[in-house]
N, C-alpha and C positions, 0 to 999 in steps of 0.2 A: 504494500500499500505505501502511495506517495504521500509524504508529510505535506501537509498544507501550512505554506508560511503565512503567517500573520500579517495582514497589510499594515505597513508603517504609518501611523497618523501623525500630524503636524506636531502634537505634544509628545509622542514617542521621539520624534526626530529631535526635539529640543533637549530631551533628557540626554539622548545619546552624545549630542554634540557636548553638552554640558560634562559629561563624563571624560571625553577625549580631551577636552580643554584642560579639565582638572588635572589629568594625567600629564598632559604638556607642560603645564605649569610646574607640577611636581618634579618633572626632570629638568626643568631649567633651575628651580630654585635649589634643588638638593643634588643634582647630578648623580653619577653612578653611585651604586650602593657603596656605603662605608666611607665616601670622599668626605662628607660633611661631619660624620661622627667620629672621624679620627683626630687624636688617639682616644681610645676608650679605655685604654688600661696604662700600667707604667711602662715605659719603654726599657729594653734591654740594649744595652750599648757594648758590643762585644770588641774588644781590643786583643788582636792577635800576639800580643807581645807581654812580658811582665811589668808589674808596676815599676816606676822609675825611669824609663826611657823616653825618649821624645814623643812616641806615639802614644804612650799613656799620659804624658802631660797634656797633650792636645786634647784628648778626651775629657780630662779633668777640668780645663778652662771652658769646654763646650757643656760639660754637664748641667752647671746651673743656668746657664742661658737657655737650654732646651727645655729645663723643666719650668722656668717662668714663662716662656713664650708658648710653650704647649699645654701648660696646665696639669701636667702630670709628673709623677716621679720618673727619674732615669737612673738606672742602676747599671754601673760599669761591670763588665764580666772579663777579666784578664784570662785569655786563653792561649798561652804561649805553646811553641812547639813546632818543629819542622820549617823554620824560616819563615813563619807566618802561616803556614798552610792549615794548621790545627784550627785556628780560630776562624780562618777565612772559610773554610769547608763547613764549619758548623753553621754558619749564615747560609752559605751557599745550598746546602744539601738538606739541612735539617729544620731552619727556622720557617715558621709560617710566612708565607707570602703576603703579609697584611701592614707591613711597615712599623711594626711593634719591636721587631728586631733589627738594629741598624749595626752596621760594620765600619769600623775604623779602617779603610783599605789603604795598605801601604803598597809602595811600587814593587815591593820584593814579591810578595804573592800574587800581586794583580799582574805584573808584567815581566817577571825576570825568572820565577821559579818554574813555568812551563818550559822554559828553555834549558832548565839545570837539573830537573827531576827526570827520572826515567818515567815514572807514573805520578799522576797528580790526581788528588782526591775531588778535585772540581776544576770547573773551566771558568774563568774571570769573565771571559767574553759571553758565554751564554748562561752561565747559572747565576750571575748577579747582574742587577740593574744598578747603573752609574747615577747618583744623585747630585754630586757637586764636588769639585776639586776645593782643596782646603789648603793645601800648602805647596812649597817649593824650596827645598833646603839645600844649600851646599854643605859638603863635609869639610872638615878640617883634619889635616894630618897632625897628630899630637903625640908626644912621647914622655915617658916617665922621667923626670928631673934627674935620675942616677945616671942616663945615659951622657948626661953633659952635652947634649946636642941642642943648637939653637937655630941652624939654617938648613935648608934643603941640600946645599951643596955637602955640608958635613954629613948629612944623614945618608946620602947617596954613597959617599966614600966609606962610611963606617959599616953600612948595612951590606955593601960589597965585601969588606974586609972580614966582617964576621956575621954572616948572615944567621948563624944559630942564635945568636943574641936578640935578633929582631924578628921574633914571631909576633905576628899581629893578632889582636882580637877582634871578633866582629859580634854583631847581634844574632848571627846565625847564617847557615848557607843561603846563598842567594840575595842576601841584603845588600844595600848600596856599600855598606861597610866592607863586605867580603869582596864585592866586585872591585872596588877602590883598591884593595891590597892585591888583588890579582892583576890588576892593570899596571900597578907601579911594577911588580914583579916582571911583568912581561916587557914593560917599556927598559927595564934593566938587564934583561935576559939573565935572570937568576931566579932562584926558588926561595920563597919564604915559607915558614910554617905559619898556617892558618889555625887559629883556635876559635871555633865557633862556640857561642854561648846561645842561651834561651832568651836574648833580648839584649838590649844595649845597656840596660841597668846592670845585670850581673856581670857583663863585660867590663864596664866602666868601673865597678868595685875592684875587679882584679887588676886593672890598669893602675888605680890609685894605690894600691896595695904592692905593687911591683912584681905581681907573679908574671903579667906579660908587660912589654914595655913600649908597645907601638899600637895604635888605633887610628883608623879613618872614623871620625864620629860625626854625627849630625851637631851642628853648634848649640842648638837648644840645651842638650843634655850634658855638655861640657863645659859651657860658658863660665860657669861659676868657679870651676875647678882650675880653670884656665887664669881666670882674674885673682884668684887666691894663691897663684903660684905653684899648685899641686900638679899642674901639667903643663908642658912646654908646646906652644902652637908653631907649627913649621910653616904650613901653607893651606890654602883653602882650594877646594876642587872646582870652584864656579870659575866662569869666565871673567867675572868682575870681582872685586874685593867684597867682603861683606859689611854693612853697614854695623852690626853688631861687633866686627872685629876689624876696624879699618886698618890697623897697623899691620896686619897679618897679609903677606903677599899672596897671589894667586900661585898655583903650581907654575903656571908658565912665565910669571913674572920671575919667579925663584929659580928657573931654569930648565923646567921639565915642560917642553911646549906640546900642544894638542893633549893635553891631559883634562877632560872636564867629566864631571859626574855629579848629578844632583839626585836627591830623593824627593818623593812627592807623596802626597797622602790625600784621600778624599773619602766621602761617604757613600756606601752602597747598601742596598737591600737585596733579598732574594729576587730572581727574575720571577716575574709574574704579578709582582706588587701591582696594583691598580695605578695607572699614570696619575691621578688626582691626588693620591697620597704621595708620590713621589714629588709632585709639583708643590705639594703643601710643604714638604720637609725642605725641599730647595729654596722655597720662599722663605721660610724662618730661618735658615742659615745664612741666607744673603742679606736678610735684614740685620741679622746678629752681626755680619762683619762691616755694616754700615755704622754701627755704634762707636763714636770716637774712644770712648773709655775701653772697650773690648778691643778695639784695633790696636790700640798701645801695647796692651797685655800680649796679644797675638805677635805683633812684630818684635816684642822683646825675646821671644823664641827663637828668632833668626830667620823668620820667613816672612816674605810680603803676604798681605792678605790676597787671596785668588778669587774665590767664588765663580760665579759663571752658572751656564746651564747644564742640566744633565747630558746634553748631547756633546758638548764640549768637554766634559770629564769622560765621556765614552770616547770620543776621538783620539783623546791623550792616551788612554788605556791601550788602544788599537796601534797607535803610532809607536809607542814606549815599547810594546811587546815586540815589534820589529827591530827597533833600533837597540834595545837592550839585549834581544837575541843575538844581535851580531857582536855586541860587546862581550856577551859570554863566551861565544865561539871564538873570538880572537884573543881574549885573556887566557883561554884554557881552563877557565873556573869550573870545578866539578863538585859534587856532593861529597863530603869526606866520608 
């Protein structure tokens, strides 16, 4: 039997039009599901390195700002290991794709490790969604005062004469500290012993204690120790001198041409997180970086304020994966 369709009356048409209009207005006002209600619970802020290093310092500066601007608690969760892979994989593979778990994404696990490790527990390009770039750090070549070295010329001479005394610490395999040491060794056609740690904090502690004598470190974590005389700066790895250490020459100025390496960081979430949530996080962070008081604190770490769009950070990850992959191959760096 054929169903008889009820004839649509003018009143029925008006009711249907009202329903359609109401749905359209709701979509305009509230957007995709979850966009306007985010965040609905505390945020977990995963840092893939131990407390005390530069990555951790950035997270602890951002934590109160995010809490205030988003109106929820932000809990820092340090998950070090495997050059940043452990914490990064935690977000990439196991966190809900709802924006309530954010990653402080470092250049090591985001662009270097895929070229260094035989197997990776995640893909930075497909398992994570970029939110914003937050830093661009030069490194500083620094030594323990017991070496009695103050210039790159002396460092080169003595490291060649006594390579066994010049083992260098790093924040882990694949980190910028590791690559910088390998680049130096390649430039000098020599072999230096690499001592990887589970983060810059533990590495720096052993450097201060004299257990290791050399480290390429991000300026943020070493500045106070250099200022107090506990460490001696030799040169910075950026193309220009750092505003935080204007008295320290670049590697090129000190005599080693074509030596340039910087570390960068950003914020990422699990792939599949709705774009409106990513945009909200991006907007909050960009607004944070516009605040003069916060900018002063941030720049004191040794990095300019960066910011920008998710697309710009995604492009950086892609281009740096290619560039740093070439650096890994040319330096001969491997996982110990």
